[in-house]
C-alpha positions as CSV (number, residue, x, y, z in Angstrom):
1,M,197.4,-65.4,-221.7
2,Y,193.9,-66.9,-221.7
3,H,192.9,-69.1,-224.6
4,E,189.3,-70.5,-224.9
5,A,190.7,-73.9,-226.1
6,Y,192.4,-74.3,-222.8
7,S,189.6,-73.3,-220.5
8,I,188.9,-75.6,-217.6
9,S,185.7,-77.7,-217.9
10,G,185.9,-79.1,-214.4
11,Y,188.0,-80.9,-211.8
12,T,188.2,-84.5,-210.7
13,L,188.8,-84.8,-206.9
14,K,190.6,-87.9,-205.6
15,Y,191.5,-89.0,-202.1
16,R,193.4,-91.8,-200.4
17,K,194.3,-92.9,-196.9
18,F,197.7,-91.4,-196.2
19,G,200.4,-93.8,-197.3
20,L,198.3,-96.0,-199.5
21,P,199.3,-96.1,-203.2
22,K,195.9,-95.7,-205.0
23,F,193.6,-92.6,-205.1
24,I,189.8,-93.0,-205.1
25,A,187.8,-90.6,-207.3
26,V,185.2,-88.6,-205.3
27,G,183.6,-87.2,-208.4
28,T,183.8,-84.2,-210.7
29,V,183.3,-80.6,-209.8
30,V,182.4,-77.7,-212.1
31,P,184.7,-74.7,-211.9
32,R,182.1,-72.4,-210.3
33,L,181.6,-74.8,-207.3
34,R,183.9,-73.8,-204.4
35,S,183.4,-76.7,-201.9
36,V,183.0,-80.4,-201.9
37,T,182.0,-82.8,-199.1
38,V,183.8,-86.2,-199.0
39,E,181.6,-88.7,-197.1
40,N,182.2,-92.1,-195.5
41,L,185.7,-91.4,-194.2
42,D,187.1,-93.6,-191.4
43,P,187.3,-91.9,-188.0
44,G,190.8,-90.9,-186.8
45,T,192.4,-91.4,-190.2
46,A,194.7,-89.2,-192.2
47,Y,193.8,-88.6,-195.9
48,E,195.5,-87.1,-198.9
49,I,193.4,-85.2,-201.4
50,I,194.2,-84.0,-204.9
51,A,192.5,-82.3,-207.8
52,V,193.0,-82.8,-211.5
53,A,191.7,-80.2,-214.0
54,Y,190.2,-81.3,-217.3
55,N,188.8,-80.0,-220.6
56,D,188.2,-81.4,-224.0
57,Q,192.0,-81.4,-224.6
58,G,192.7,-83.8,-221.7
59,S,193.6,-83.7,-218.1
60,S,196.2,-81.7,-216.1
61,E,198.9,-83.1,-213.8
62,P,197.5,-83.6,-210.2
63,S,197.5,-80.6,-207.9
64,D,199.7,-80.4,-204.8
65,S,198.1,-82.7,-202.2
66,L,196.1,-81.5,-199.2
67,E,196.3,-83.5,-196.0
68,A,193.2,-83.8,-193.8
69,T,192.6,-85.9,-190.7
70,T,189.2,-87.0,-189.3
71,N,188.4,-87.3,-185.6
72,K,185.5,-89.3,-184.3
73,S,183.1,-88.4,-187.1
74,K,184.0,-84.9,-188.3
75,L,186.8,-83.5,-190.4
76,L,189.3,-82.1,-188.0
77,F,191.4,-80.2,-190.5
78,A,190.9,-79.3,-194.1
79,G,192.7,-76.9,-196.3
80,V,191.1,-75.2,-199.3
81,F,191.7,-76.0,-202.9
82,K,191.8,-72.8,-204.9
83,F,190.0,-73.6,-208.1
84,L,190.8,-71.5,-211.1
85,A,188.0,-70.7,-213.5
């Protein structure tokens, strides 16, 4: 059941090189935005990406992670986060 007090204000996207302990925040995304570009990634590197929803009540648990690997200079594989409005 939808309740206005629990509506999502936005998402914080975070990434890390696969296997490292600490995530780096990419920035925040408003719910109506459906894609985000992560820049300055190292070539030939596997990354793990998560999203955390937030509103004025606080933050959610992190989403399931998405794995992506870069090749020479482009993202070779990327899944899609389904953001809920």
